[in-house]
C-alpha positions, -999 to 999 in steps of 0.1 A, spaced: -335 -901 -143 -363 -888 -166 -374 -852 -165 -411 -843 -163 -427 -811 -173 -458 -802 -153 -487 -778 -149 -501 -774 -114 -523 -752 -93 -509 -731 -65 -534 -724 -37 -561 -736 -60 -559 -705 -82 -526 -697 -99 -513 -720 -126 -476 -730 -123 -454 -745 -149 -421 -762 -141 -399 -793 -144 -389 -820 -120 -366 -850 -121 -380 -883 -109 -377 -921 -115 -413 -923 -127 -445 -903 -132 -458 -914 -98 -428 -901 -80 -429 -869 -100 -465 -863 -88 -455 -869 -52 -426 -844 -55 -450 -818 -70 -475 -823 -42 -447 -819 -15 -440 -785 -31 -476 -775 -21 -489 -777 -56 -518 -797 -72 -506 -813 -104 -530 -810 -134 -507 -822 -162 -474 -842 -161 -455 -849 -193 -422 -868 -196 -395 -854 -219 -378 -879 -242 -371 -859 -273 -336 -847 -284 -347 -811 -281 -350 -813 -244 -318 -833 -240 -300 -804 -257 -317 -780 -233 -304 -800 -204 -269 -796 -216 -251 -767 -198 -228 -743 -217 -194 -735 -205 -190 -703 -186 -162 -678 -188 -144 -668 -157 -162 -635 -155 -196 -652 -160 -188 -676 -131 -179 -646 -109 -212 -629 -118 -232 -661 -111 -215 -667 -77 -218 -630 -67 -255 -629 -74 -262 -662 -58 -242 -654 -27 -260 -621 -22 -294 -638 -25 -285 -666 -1 -270 -642 24 -303 -622 23 -321 -654 35 -337 -664 2 -337 -702 -3 -316 -716 -31 -345 -726 -53 -361 -692 -52 -327 -676 -57 -322 -696 -89 -357 -688 -100 -349 -651 -97 -317 -656 -117 -335 -677 -143 -357 -647 -150 -336 -617 -142 -299 -626 -150 -284 -603 -177 -267 -631 -196 -286 -660 -213 -260 -686 -203 -266 -678 -166 -304 -678 -171 -302 -712 -187 -279 -726 -161 -300 -714 -133 -330 -731 -148 -312 -764 -150 -298 -762 -115 -332 -751 -101 -350 -781 -118 -326 -807 -103 -326 -792 -68 -364 -792 -68 -362 -829 -77 -343 -836 -45 -306 -831 -53 -283 -810 -32 -266 -780 -47 -232 -797 -46 -245 -829 -61 -262 -809 -89 -229 -791 -97 -210 -824 -96 -230 -835 -127 -212 -808 -147 -175 -810 -139 -165 -796 -172 -185 -764 -165 -177 -757 -129 -144 -776 -123 -135 -799 -95 -122 -770 -73 -155 -752 -74 -175 -784 -68 -152 -795 -39 -155 -762 -21 -192 -760 -25 -196 -795 -12 -175 -787 19 -194 -755 25 -228 -772 21 -218 -800 45 -206 -775 71 -238 -754 68 -220 -723 56 -227 -723 19 -230 -685 18 -195 -680 33 -180 -706 10 -195 -689 -21 -179 -657 -9 -146 -674 -6 -150 -689 -41 -159 -655 -55 -128 -639 -40 -107 -668 -53 -120 -665 -88 -116 -627 -87 -80 -631 -77 -73 -657 -104 -89 -634 -129 -66 -606 -117 -35 -627 -119 -45 -640 -154 -51 -604 -166 -17 -592 -152 2 -620 -169 -16 -617 -202 -12 -579 -201 26 -584 -196 28 -607 -226 4 -587 -247 29 -559 -256 57 -582 -270 31 -603 -288 17 -572 -305 52 -560 -314 61 -594 -330 28 -595 -350 33 -559 -361 69 -565 -371 58 -596 -391 32 -577 -411 56 -547 -417 82 -572 -430 56 -587 -454 47 -553 -467 83 -543 -472 91 -576 -491 60 -576 -513 57 -539 -522 89 -520 -514 117 -542 -526 100 -550 -560 98 -512 -566 137 -510 -563 143 -542 -582 145 -526 -617 169 -499 -604 192 -524 -587 193 -546 -619 207 -517 -639 239 -518 -618 268 -537 -633 279 -552 -599 263 -581 -583 238 -573 -556 247 -580 -520 235 -613 -507 211 -597 -482 195 -576 -510 192 -606 -533 175 -626 -506 150 -599 -498 142 -594 -535 138 -631 -540 116 -634 -510 95 -605 -522 90 -620 -557 81 -653 -542 55 -638 -518 41 -616 -546 35 -646 -568 25 -671 -542 8 -647 -517 -16 -675 -507 12 -692 -489 11 -665 -462 -22 -675 -446 -12 -712 -451 20 -705 -432 1 -687 -404 -24 -715 -400 3 -741 -401 23 -722 -375 -7 -718 -352 -15 -755 -356 21 -764 -349 21 -743 -317 -12 -759 -306 2 -794 -312 34 -787 -293 15 -772 -263 -8 -802 -262 17 -829 -269 28 -842 -235 66 -847 -242 69 -813 -259 50 -795 -232 71 -811 -205 102 -800 -223 89 -765 -226 78 -764 -190 112 -776 -179 130 -750 -202 110 -719 -190 120 -727 -154 156 -723 -164 152 -688 -180 160 -660 -156 131 -637 -147 106 -657 -168 110 -686 -144 100 -664 -115 69 -651 -134 58 -687 -141 66 -700 -106 50 -672 -86 19 -670 -108 14 -708 -104 21 -707 -66 -3 -677 -62 -32 -698 -75 -20 -729 -57 -18 -712 -23 -50 -694 -28 -70 -726 -34 -51 -743 -5 -60 -714 19 -97 -712 8 -102 -749 10 -85 -752 43 -107 -725 58 -137 -743 44 -128 -773 66 -116 -797 39 -89 -822 51 -54 -811 42 -48 -839 17 -80 -831 -2 -70 -794 -1 -37 -803 -18 -55 -823 -44 -77 -793 -52 -48 -769 -52 -26 -790 -75 -52 -788 -102 -44 -751 -106 -7 -757 -115 -3 -753 -153 35 -761 -153 39 -799 -156 72 -799 -137 57 -781 -107 26 -802 -108 45 -835 -108 67 -823 -79 37 -811 -58 19 -844 -66 49 -862 -51 46 -839 -20 9 -849 -16 20 -886 -14 44 -878 13 18 -859 33 -5 -889 30 23 -910 44 25 -888 75 51 -861 66 45 -826 77 32 -802 51 63 -779 52 87 -808 50 68 -823 21 70 -790 3 107 -786 11 114 -820 -5 102 -806 -39 132 -782 -39 112 -756 -60 91 -738 -34 105 -704 -22 120 -705 13 98 -677 25 67 -698 19 83 -729 35 91 -708 66 56 -693 68 40 -728 65 63 -743 90 56 -715 115 19 -720 110 22 -757 117 42 -752 148 19 -725 162 -13 -742 153 -23 -712 131 -18 -728 96 -49 -711 82 -37 -676 91 -2 -683 77 -16 -697 45 -36 -664 41 -4 -644 48 15 -665 23 -11 -656 -4 -6 -619 4 31 -624 2 28 -641 -32 5 -614 -46 30 -586 -37 60 -606 -50 41 -614 -82 32 -577 -87 69 -568 -84 80 -595 -109 54 -584 -134 66 -547 -131 102 -559 -137 93 -581 -167 73 -552 -182 103 -529 -179 126 -555 -193 104 -563 -223 105 -527 -237 142 -526 -244 142 -562 -258 114 -552 -282 133 -521 -292 163 -543 -300 141 -567 -321 124 -538 -340 158 -521 -344 173 -553 -358 145 -557 -384 148 -521 -394 186 -525 -397 183 -556 -420 157 -539 -442 178 -507 -444 210 -526 -453 192 -545 -480 179 -513 -495 210 -491 -492 239 -514 -497 234 -515 -535 232 -476 -535 264 -474 -515 281 -497 -540 271 -475 -569 284 -443 -552 317 -459 -544 324 -469 -581 
């Protein structure tokens, strides 16, 4: 529908500016009057500039948490949604949140519900967010639902930061080792080249390879950034090419310790969404559809999608999960107990706590295991470089 900009009088004195969405200018005038305002000027936007303004920018996870936290506090204080969004439009610290609040406020004032307005921007908010808000709005407990979503996003942010923090150290070591190797090949080995060439004996193979690599990189240095860009592009292509991603997802689940990190981090997000959506009053099948979106491993996602089909056919939740043959037995036992006792919501919440504690232990173990592995990698690089430099010297001393 078209969007109309208006000027109106509030209580016959104060001039108000705003925007409404309506099918025509007559409906726009009626909407403005229902707001207790007297319209003095109404203008329809048709230009591309406004269309760009109506486009909502993507929010980071921290920005979503800030937006939800502020909105939940205002709604809990008894402030209506439109006035809450007006406040955020003017007072939010980040421009993205101010712009988003303005767009949401305009569409709600035009008669849309909060959930319907969010549903117009699935790429920004995501289907989990939209589904939970819709359930909370229909149940009349939007404030509580926003609190659940805030806790859910905060937990996901914590899990994400823990996993990234665990992988950050080895990634840093690998990058550092790469650049040190480049420096050694380009600057150190060429400095010894003339001295090595004065020897009568042939150079060891490893030394010849290092000197040759150094000469090549020194002459064709521009191939280094080309190689890095090509490598990054190759990794991106592999991770987004479905057959390759499925192969990688299947492979990582067979690697000891790493498989537990991948599985438990996925299940932590899965069970959190399942628990929150179930508490919001969403039907179990719909809860599962929302929860399965969080699974990043394609193998796990396919198996859990198969479990959803079995639940739709009438199978119990615990039995459907058991048929996947990848869910930990402790989780199966807790879900089965919740179904039998009629306290599934409580058991799902306890399952989330169990997963969080288990994941913390796995991350600590992985962190401790990474350090010696990185020492071996660095030691191997240093050993190769040292042998390449000192083997010719040893040959000269032995003759």
